[in-house]
C-alpha positions in Angstrom: 47.8 174.7 -39.4 48.8 171.1 -39.3 48.2 168.9 -42.3 45.6 166.2 -42.3 48.2 163.6 -43.3 50.1 164.3 -40.1 47.1 163.3 -38.1 47.0 159.8 -39.7 49.4 157.3 -38.2 52.0 155.7 -40.5 50.6 152.2 -39.9 47.2 153.4 -41.1 48.7 154.2 -44.6 50.2 150.7 -44.7 46.8 149.2 -43.9 45.1 151.1 -46.5 47.7 150.3 -49.2 47.4 146.6 -48.4 43.6 146.5 -49.0 44.0 145.3 -52.6 41.0 143.4 -54.0 41.9 139.7 -54.6 41.3 138.2 -58.0 39.3 135.0 -58.2 39.8 132.3 -60.8 36.2 131.1 -60.6 34.1 132.2 -63.6 30.9 134.1 -63.1 27.7 131.9 -62.8 26.4 133.3 -66.1 29.5 132.1 -68.0 29.4 128.6 -66.5 25.7 128.3 -67.4 26.3 129.5 -70.9 29.3 127.2 -71.4 27.3 124.2 -70.0 24.4 124.9 -72.3 26.7 125.1 -75.3 28.4 121.7 -74.5 25.0 120.1 -74.0 23.9 121.4 -77.4 27.0 119.9 -79.1 26.4 116.5 -77.4 22.7 116.6 -78.6 23.8 117.3 -82.2 26.3 114.4 -82.1 23.6 112.2 -80.6 21.1 113.0 -83.3 23.8 112.3 -86.0 24.6 108.8 -84.7 20.9 108.0 -84.4 20.4 108.9 -88.0 23.4 106.6 -88.8 21.8 103.8 -86.8 18.5 104.2 -88.6 20.2 104.2 -92.1 22.4 101.2 -91.4 19.5 99.2 -89.8 17.1 99.9 -92.7 19.8 99.1 -95.3 20.5 95.8 -93.6 16.8 94.9 -93.4 16.4 95.6 -97.2 19.4 93.5 -98.1 18.2 90.6 -95.9 14.7 90.6 -97.3 15.7 90.7 -100.9 18.4 88.0 -100.5 16.2 85.2 -101.7 17.8 83.3 -104.7 16.4 80.4 -106.7 18.7 78.0 -108.5 18.5 74.6 -110.3 20.3 72.0 -108.2 21.4 68.9 -110.1 20.5 65.6 -108.4 21.2 63.2 -111.2 22.6 63.4 -114.7 20.1 65.4 -116.7 17.8 66.0 -113.7 17.7 69.2 -111.7 15.3 70.6 -109.2 14.5 74.2 -108.3 15.6 75.2 -104.8 15.3 78.7 -103.2 17.7 80.0 -100.6 15.8 82.2 -98.2 16.9 84.0 -95.0 13.8 82.7 -93.3 15.3 79.2 -93.5 17.6 80.2 -90.6 16.3 81.2 -87.2 19.5 83.3 -86.7 18.7 85.4 -89.7 15.1 85.8 -88.6 16.3 87.0 -85.2 18.7 89.4 -86.9 15.8 90.8 -88.9 13.7 91.3 -85.8 16.6 93.0 -84.0 17.3 95.3 -86.9 13.6 96.3 -87.1 13.6 97.1 -83.4 16.8 99.2 -83.8 15.3 101.1 -86.7 12.1 101.9 -84.8 14.1 102.8 -81.7 16.4 105.1 -83.6 13.3 107.0 -85.0 11.8 107.5 -81.5 15.0 108.5 -79.8 16.1 110.6 -82.7 12.9 112.7 -82.5 13.3 113.0 -78.7 16.9 114.3 -79.3 15.7 116.8 -81.9 13.1 118.1 -79.5 15.7 118.3 -76.8 17.9 120.5 -79.1 15.1 123.1 -79.2 15.1 123.5 -75.4 17.4 126.1 -73.8 19.0 123.6 -71.5 19.4 120.8 -74.1 19.0 117.2 -73.1 18.2 116.6 -69.4 20.4 114.5 -67.2 17.5 112.1 -66.6 17.0 111.6 -70.4 20.7 111.0 -70.9 20.6 108.3 -68.2 17.7 106.6 -69.9 19.5 106.7 -73.2 22.6 105.1 -71.7 20.5 102.2 -70.2 18.4 101.4 -73.3 21.3 101.9 -75.7 23.4 99.5 -73.8 20.5 96.9 -73.7 20.0 97.2 -77.5 23.7 97.0 -78.1 23.9 93.7 -76.3 20.9 92.3 -78.3 22.3 93.6 -81.6 25.8 92.2 -81.0 24.3 88.8 -80.1 22.1 88.7 -83.2 24.9 89.8 -85.5 27.3 87.2 -84.0 24.7 84.4 -84.3 23.8 85.3 -87.9 27.5 85.6 -88.8 28.2 82.2 -87.4 25.5 80.6 -89.5 26.7 82.5 -92.6 30.2 81.3 -92.1 29.1 77.7 -92.2 27.2 78.4 -95.4 30.4 80.0 -96.9 33.0 77.5 -95.7 30.9 74.4 -94.7 31.9 72.1 -91.9 33.5 68.8 -92.8 33.2 67.4 -89.3 29.5 67.8 -89.3 29.3 67.1 -93.0 27.7 70.4 -93.8 28.4 71.5 -97.3 29.0 75.1 -98.3 26.1 76.7 -100.3 27.7 80.0 -101.3 29.2 78.4 -104.5 25.6 77.8 -105.6 23.7 80.7 -104.0 26.3 83.4 -104.6 23.9 86.4 -104.7 22.1 85.2 -101.6 25.4 84.9 -99.6 26.6 88.3 -100.8 23.5 90.1 -99.7 23.3 88.3 -96.4 27.0 89.0 -95.8 26.4 92.7 -96.6 23.4 92.8 -94.2 25.6 91.3 -91.4 28.3 93.8 -92.1 25.8 96.7 -91.8 24.5 95.1 -88.6 28.0 95.3 -87.2 28.1 99.0 -88.1 24.8 99.4 -86.2 26.4 97.7 -83.2 29.4 100.0 -83.3 27.1 103.0 -83.6 25.2 102.0 -80.5 28.5 101.6 -78.7 29.5 105.1 -79.7 26.1 106.4 -78.5 26.7 104.7 -75.1 30.1 106.3 -74.8 28.9 109.8 -75.9 26.0 109.9 -73.6 28.0 108.5 -70.7 30.6 111.2 -71.2 28.0 113.9 -71.5 26.3 112.6 -68.4 29.6 112.6 -66.4 30.3 116.2 -67.5 26.9 117.3 -66.5 27.2 115.7 -63.1 30.6 117.3 -62.6 29.1 120.7 -63.0 26.6 120.2 -60.2 
C-alpha cells in the first residue's frame, strides 16, 4: 500500500512549512489602556502636589504682606520726631499683589480638589479638564508674573531709592517692613514658577493623551 506522504506533492510540504505565524510588535489593547491609565494617575498626583505648593506659597506670601506694617519715629527737627507707619496698602502695586495672591490661593484650592476627585476615577483626569487647566493656569501665570514684577519694582525703589527722581530709600528706616515685603515677593515668584510648571506638566500630559488616540 502506498504511503499517504507519497500522495502529497513536495511543493505542498514547502507551503505548509512556510505558514509560520508572524509576530507583531503592537501591544494588546488591554496593555495600552492599563499603561495609559497609570501614566494619567502619575500626572494627576504631580498636579495635586504642585497645586498644594501653589496654595502654601500664596498663603505664606499673603501673611507676610499683611503683617508687614511697621511704625517708626521719624525725626523732622532736632528733638522733634513724628510717628509714621509703613504699610503695604500705601502702594497700589502691593495691593494688586495681595489680590493676585488671594486669587491664586482660592484657585489652587478649587483645582486641587478637582484633581483629587479625578485621581479616584479609573481613567484619571480627562483630556477636556487638562485643556481647561492649561488655559486657566497660563492666564493666572501671566497675572501673577505681572503683579510680582510691579511689586518688585516698587520695592526696589524703596530699597535703593532713585536719585534722578529724588526718591529716598526707606528700608534703612523700615527694615522689618522691607524684609517682610521682600519675602512676600520672593514667595510670589515661587508661586509664578509653580504655575509655569503646572502649565508644562499638563501640556505634556495632554500631548501624551492625544498621541494615544
